[in-house]
C-alpha positions as CSV (number, residue, x, y, z in Angstrom):
1,X,44.3,192.3,-74.8
2,X,45.0,196.0,-74.6
3,X,43.3,198.1,-72.0
4,X,42.4,195.2,-69.7
5,X,44.5,194.9,-66.5
6,X,43.3,192.1,-64.2
7,X,42.9,193.1,-60.6
8,X,45.7,192.0,-58.3
9,X,45.0,191.3,-54.6
10,X,47.2,190.1,-51.8
11,X,44.2,188.3,-50.3
12,X,43.6,184.6,-51.0
13,X,40.3,183.8,-52.8
14,X,38.6,182.7,-49.6
15,X,39.4,186.1,-48.0
16,X,38.2,187.9,-51.1
17,X,34.8,186.2,-50.9
18,X,34.3,186.5,-47.1
19,X,31.9,189.3,-48.2
20,X,29.4,188.5,-50.9
21,X,30.2,191.9,-52.5
22,X,33.7,190.7,-53.3
23,X,32.5,187.7,-55.2
24,X,32.6,187.6,-59.0
25,X,30.7,184.8,-60.7
26,X,30.4,184.0,-64.4
27,X,27.1,182.2,-65.0
28,X,26.9,180.0,-68.1
29,X,23.4,179.0,-69.3
30,X,22.1,177.1,-72.4
31,X,20.0,178.9,-74.9
32,X,19.4,182.5,-76.0
33,X,19.2,185.3,-73.4
34,X,15.7,186.4,-74.5
35,X,14.2,182.9,-74.3
36,X,11.8,181.8,-71.6
37,X,13.9,178.7,-71.1
38,X,16.0,178.6,-67.9
39,X,13.8,181.4,-66.4
40,X,14.4,179.8,-62.9
41,X,18.2,180.1,-63.4
42,X,17.9,183.7,-64.6
43,X,15.8,184.5,-61.5
44,X,18.4,183.0,-59.3
45,X,21.1,185.1,-60.9
46,X,19.0,188.2,-60.3
47,X,18.6,187.2,-56.6
48,X,22.4,186.7,-56.3
49,X,23.0,190.1,-57.9
50,X,20.6,191.8,-55.4
51,X,22.5,190.1,-52.6
52,X,25.7,191.8,-53.8
53,X,27.3,189.1,-56.0
54,X,28.9,190.6,-59.1
55,X,27.4,188.5,-61.9
56,X,28.1,188.1,-65.6
57,X,25.9,185.8,-67.7
58,X,27.0,183.9,-70.9
59,X,24.4,182.2,-72.9
60,X,25.5,179.3,-75.2
61,X,23.5,179.8,-78.3
62,X,23.8,176.2,-79.5
63,X,24.9,172.9,-78.0
64,X,24.4,170.8,-81.1
65,X,26.1,172.7,-84.0
66,X,29.9,172.1,-83.9
67,X,30.6,175.3,-85.8
68,X,28.5,177.4,-83.4
69,X,29.8,175.6,-80.4
70,X,33.4,176.3,-81.3
71,X,32.5,180.0,-81.7
72,X,30.8,180.0,-78.3
73,X,33.8,178.4,-76.6
74,X,36.0,181.1,-78.0
75,X,33.5,183.7,-76.8
76,X,33.4,182.2,-73.3
77,X,37.2,182.2,-73.1
78,X,37.2,185.9,-73.9
79,X,34.5,186.6,-71.3
80,X,36.5,184.8,-68.6
81,X,39.7,186.8,-69.4
82,X,37.8,190.1,-69.3
83,X,35.7,189.4,-66.2
84,X,38.4,187.4,-64.2
85,X,35.8,185.6,-62.1
86,X,36.4,183.9,-58.8
87,X,34.4,180.9,-60.1
88,X,32.2,179.8,-63.0
89,X,28.7,178.5,-62.4
90,X,27.2,176.2,-65.1
91,X,23.5,176.2,-64.7
92,X,22.9,172.9,-66.4
93,X,24.8,169.7,-67.1
94,X,25.3,168.1,-70.5
95,X,27.1,170.2,-73.1
96,X,26.9,173.4,-71.0
97,X,28.7,171.9,-68.0
98,X,31.2,170.1,-70.3
99,X,32.1,173.3,-72.1
100,X,32.7,175.0,-68.7
101,X,34.8,172.1,-67.5
102,X,36.9,172.4,-70.7
103,X,37.3,176.2,-70.8
104,X,37.5,177.3,-67.2
105,X,40.6,177.1,-65.0
106,X,39.0,178.7,-62.0
107,X,36.7,176.8,-59.6
108,X,33.6,175.3,-61.3
109,X,30.2,174.9,-59.8
110,X,27.5,172.9,-61.7
111,X,23.8,172.9,-61.0
112,X,22.0,169.8,-62.2
113,X,18.3,170.5,-62.8
114,X,16.6,167.3,-64.1
115,X,16.9,166.1,-67.7
116,X,20.7,166.5,-67.6
117,X,20.8,163.5,-65.3
118,X,17.3,161.9,-65.7
119,X,16.6,159.4,-68.5
120,X,15.0,160.9,-71.7
121,X,12.2,159.2,-73.6
122,X,11.3,159.0,-77.3
123,X,13.3,159.8,-80.4
124,X,16.0,161.7,-78.6
125,X,17.0,158.9,-76.2
126,X,20.5,158.6,-77.8
127,X,21.1,162.4,-77.5
128,X,19.8,162.2,-74.0
129,X,22.2,159.4,-73.1
130,X,25.2,161.4,-74.5
131,X,24.1,164.5,-72.6
132,X,23.9,162.5,-69.3
133,X,27.4,161.1,-70.0
134,X,28.7,164.6,-70.5
135,X,27.0,165.6,-67.2
136,X,28.8,162.8,-65.3
137,X,32.2,163.6,-66.9
138,X,31.9,167.3,-66.1
139,X,31.3,166.4,-62.4
140,X,34.9,165.2,-62.2
141,X,36.1,168.7,-62.9
142,X,33.6,170.5,-60.6
143,X,34.8,172.0,-57.3
144,X,31.2,171.9,-56.0
145,X,27.8,170.8,-57.4
146,X,24.2,171.5,-56.6
147,X,21.3,169.2,-57.4
148,X,17.7,170.5,-57.2
149,X,16.6,167.3,-55.5
150,X,18.0,164.3,-53.6
151,X,16.8,162.0,-56.3
152,X,19.1,163.8,-58.8
153,X,22.0,163.7,-56.4
154,X,21.6,159.9,-56.2
155,X,22.0,159.7,-60.0
156,X,25.6,161.1,-59.9
157,X,28.3,158.4,-60.2
158,X,30.9,160.2,-58.1
159,X,31.9,163.1,-55.9
160,X,28.6,163.1,-54.0
161,X,30.2,164.5,-50.9
162,X,30.7,167.7,-52.9
163,X,27.0,168.0,-53.7
164,X,24.5,170.2,-52.0
165,X,20.8,169.8,-52.6
166,X,19.5,173.2,-53.3
167,X,16.0,173.5,-54.9
168,X,15.3,176.5,-57.1
169,X,13.9,179.5,-55.3
170,X,10.5,181.2,-55.7
171,X,9.9,184.9,-56.1
172,X,7.4,185.3,-53.3
173,X,6.7,188.9,-54.3
174,X,5.4,187.7,-57.7
175,X,4.0,184.3,-56.7
176,X,1.6,184.9,-53.8
177,X,-2.1,184.4,-53.0
178,X,-4.5,186.8,-54.6
179,X,-8.3,186.9,-54.9
180,X,-9.5,184.1,-57.1
181,X,-12.4,186.1,-58.5
182,X,-10.1,188.9,-59.5
183,X,-7.7,186.5,-61.2
184,X,-10.5,184.8,-63.1
185,X,-11.8,188.1,-64.2
186,X,-8.4,189.0,-65.6
187,X,-8.1,185.5,-67.3
188,X,-11.6,185.8,-68.7
189,X,-12.6,182.4,-67.2
190,X,-16.1,181.5,-66.1
191,X,-16.6,181.8,-62.4
192,X,-18.2,178.4,-61.8
193,X,-16.1,176.0,-63.9
194,X,-13.5,173.9,-62.3
195,X,-10.1,174.5,-63.9
196,X,-7.1,172.2,-63.6
197,X,-3.7,173.6,-64.7
198,X,-1.3,171.3,-66.4
199,X,2.2,172.5,-67.4
200,X,3.1,170.6,-70.6
201,X,6.0,173.1,-71.3
202,X,8.0,172.2,-74.4
203,X,7.7,168.5,-74.0
204,X,4.2,167.2,-73.6
205,X,5.4,163.6,-74.0
206,X,7.8,163.6,-71.0
207,X,5.2,165.6,-69.0
208,X,2.7,162.9,-69.7
209,X,-0.2,165.0,-71.1
210,X,-1.8,161.7,-72.2
211,X,-2.0,160.5,-68.6
212,X,-3.3,163.9,-67.4
213,X,-6.1,163.9,-70.1
214,X,-7.1,160.3,-69.1
215,X,-7.2,161.3,-65.4
216,X,-9.4,164.3,-66.2
217,X,-11.8,162.0,-68.0
218,X,-12.0,159.8,-64.9
219,X,-12.4,162.8,-62.6
220,X,-15.6,163.8,-64.5
221,X,-17.3,160.7,-63.2
222,X,-17.4,162.3,-59.8
223,X,-17.2,166.0,-60.6
224,X,-18.5,167.5,-63.8
225,X,-17.7,170.8,-65.5
226,X,-13.9,170.3,-65.3
227,X,-11.6,172.0,-67.8
228,X,-7.9,171.1,-68.3
229,X,-5.9,174.3,-69.0
230,X,-2.7,173.2,-70.7
231,X,0.3,175.6,-70.5
232,X,2.7,175.1,-73.5
233,X,5.7,177.2,-72.4
234,X,4.7,180.4,-74.2
235,X,3.2,182.0,-71.1
236,X,5.2,184.8,-69.5
237,X,6.3,185.0,-65.9
238,X,3.9,187.9,-65.5
239,X,0.9,185.7,-66.6
240,X,1.7,182.6,-64.6
241,X,0.6,183.9,-61.1
242,X,-2.8,184.8,-62.6
243,X,-3.2,181.3,-64.0
244,X,-2.3,179.7,-60.7
245,X,-4.6,182.0,-58.6
246,X,-7.5,181.6,-61.0
247,X,-7.3,177.8,-61.1
248,X,-8.7,175.2,-58.7
249,X,-5.8,172.7,-58.9
250,X,-2.4,171.9,-60.4
251,X,-1.9,168.5,-61.9
252,X,1.5,166.9,-62.5
253,X,2.0,163.5,-64.1
254,X,5.6,163.7,-65.5
255,X,7.8,160.7,-65.9
256,X,10.9,162.6,-64.7
257,X,11.5,165.9,-62.9
258,X,14.1,167.5,-60.8
259,X,12.4,170.1,-58.6
260,X,9.6,171.4,-60.8
261,X,9.2,175.2,-60.3
262,X,5.6,175.1,-61.3
263,X,4.7,173.0,-58.3
264,X,6.6,175.5,-55.9
265,X,4.9,178.4,-57.6
266,X,1.5,176.8,-57.2
267,X,2.2,176.2,-53.5
268,X,3.2,179.8,-53.1
269,X,-0.2,180.8,-54.6
270,X,-2.1,178.5,-52.2
271,X,-3.2,176.4,-55.2
272,X,-3.8,172.7,-54.3
273,X,-1.6,170.2,-56.1
274,X,-2.3,166.6,-57.3
275,X,0.9,164.9,-58.4
276,X,2.6,161.6,-59.0
277,X,5.7,160.9,-56.9
278,X,8.3,162.5,-59.1
279,X,11.4,164.6,-58.4
280,X,11.1,166.3,-55.0
281,X,7.3,166.9,-55.2
282,X,6.5,164.6,-52.4
283,X,8.9,166.5,-50.1
284,X,7.5,169.9,-51.2
285,X,3.9,168.8,-50.5
286,X,4.6,167.1,-47.2
287,X,3.0,169.9,-45.2
288,X,0.7,171.4,-47.8
289,X,-3.0,170.9,-47.2
290,X,-5.1,170.1,-49.3
291,X,-2.9,168.4,-51.8
292,X,-2.3,164.7,-52.8
293,X,0.5,162.4,-54.0
294,X,-0.9,159.6,-56.1
295,X,0.1,156.6,-58.2
296,X,0.4,156.6,-62.0
297,X,-3.1,155.3,-62.5
298,X,-5.7,157.5,-64.3
299,X,-8.5,156.3,-62.0
300,X,-6.5,157.1,-58.8
301,X,-5.4,160.4,-60.2
302,X,-9.0,161.2,-61.3
303,X,-10.4,160.4,-57.9
304,X,-7.8,162.6,-56.2
305,X,-8.6,165.4,-58.5
306,X,-12.3,165.1,-57.9
307,X,-11.8,165.1,-54.1
308,X,-9.7,168.3,-54.3
309,X,-12.1,170.0,-56.6
310,X,-15.2,169.2,-54.5
311,X,-13.4,170.5,-51.4
312,X,-13.0,173.9,-53.2
313,X,-10.5,175.1,-50.7
314,X,-7.2,176.9,-51.1
315,X,-4.1,175.4,-49.5
316,X,-1.8,176.6,-46.8
317,X,1.1,176.7,-49.2
318,X,2.3,180.3,-48.9
319,X,3.3,179.8,-45.2
320,X,5.0,176.5,-46.0
321,X,7.1,177.7,-48.9
322,X,8.8,180.6,-47.1
323,X,12.1,178.7,-46.7
324,X,12.4,178.5,-50.5
325,X,12.1,182.2,-51.2
326,X,14.6,183.5,-53.8
327,X,16.5,185.4,-51.1
328,X,17.0,182.4,-48.8
329,X,18.0,180.1,-51.7
330,X,20.5,182.8,-52.8
331,X,22.1,182.6,-49.4
332,X,22.4,178.8,-49.8
333,X,24.0,179.2,-53.2
334,X,26.5,181.7,-51.9
335,X,27.5,179.2,-49.2
336,X,28.3,176.7,-51.9
337,X,30.3,179.3,-53.8
338,X,32.5,179.9,-50.7
339,X,33.0,176.2,-50.3
340,X,34.1,176.0,-54.0
341,X,37.0,178.5,-53.5
342,X,38.0,177.5,-49.9
343,X,40.7,175.1,-51.0
344,X,42.5,177.7,-53.1
345,X,44.0,179.5,-50.2
């Protein structure tokens, strides 16, 4: 490949990455670059870049079309030759991690985020099972892995001693408390109504919108004038802080989660949370008041919602969430990177 001369250094890889500024990482993500999918991974890459890591991102445009996938594998190979990274970071399991394991010869770091290891419901259960199998196989090739929750780590079949639990970080400059009245004015919401946020995302079935709606119906027995505001994944990162600051409570009823970013973002905005025990939510809410962890019963959820709404208080979340700022999480990710290249010296 004319005009490209890989850098040559007498230092071993571990010496090269003793400073974060010397570290080159190729990040591989599923989906198009301009999609709202994987926004949490994109934010993490930005935080790593700001910390001095030299980053290049490759987005796999398809994980289901064999023709497109072959083309993407060729493109990834070309990017790796040009960029000459110290390591490759696959920001999801399934096909994304499997492609990285197949293509890359340098150290591989994989982040597992939820549905790449958790069971999948409905019509796509076979596809989900194949994806989870690919996730497990890719782990055999990985130098280090990160799981966003301990629950996910426990789902891995092997190499658990090479796994660090690193939840996704929160941009505390964007997600922070603001005046509720001002947020409501911007949203165009009534000042007196009680608004419960529910993040259905792109999969209302897995998020259990049916259970959330049933719980809201029960909550109206004790607290009237409740409105369920359902987010469908089309909202921008700029809009979400206003939703969270204008609302009275966040509700989560998902069957499966890793470390849901919406919960952490709500905590950062001092928005109380009512959630079932899923992913790492119980751990995240351990010191957040007021907030509640409840069973998967609409009456129990409804009663908890009514209690929170009648209190009409903001939480202490912003002071609790400081350890999960984007900057601090980036430091933890860089520590995993250094571990990944340590055995190459």
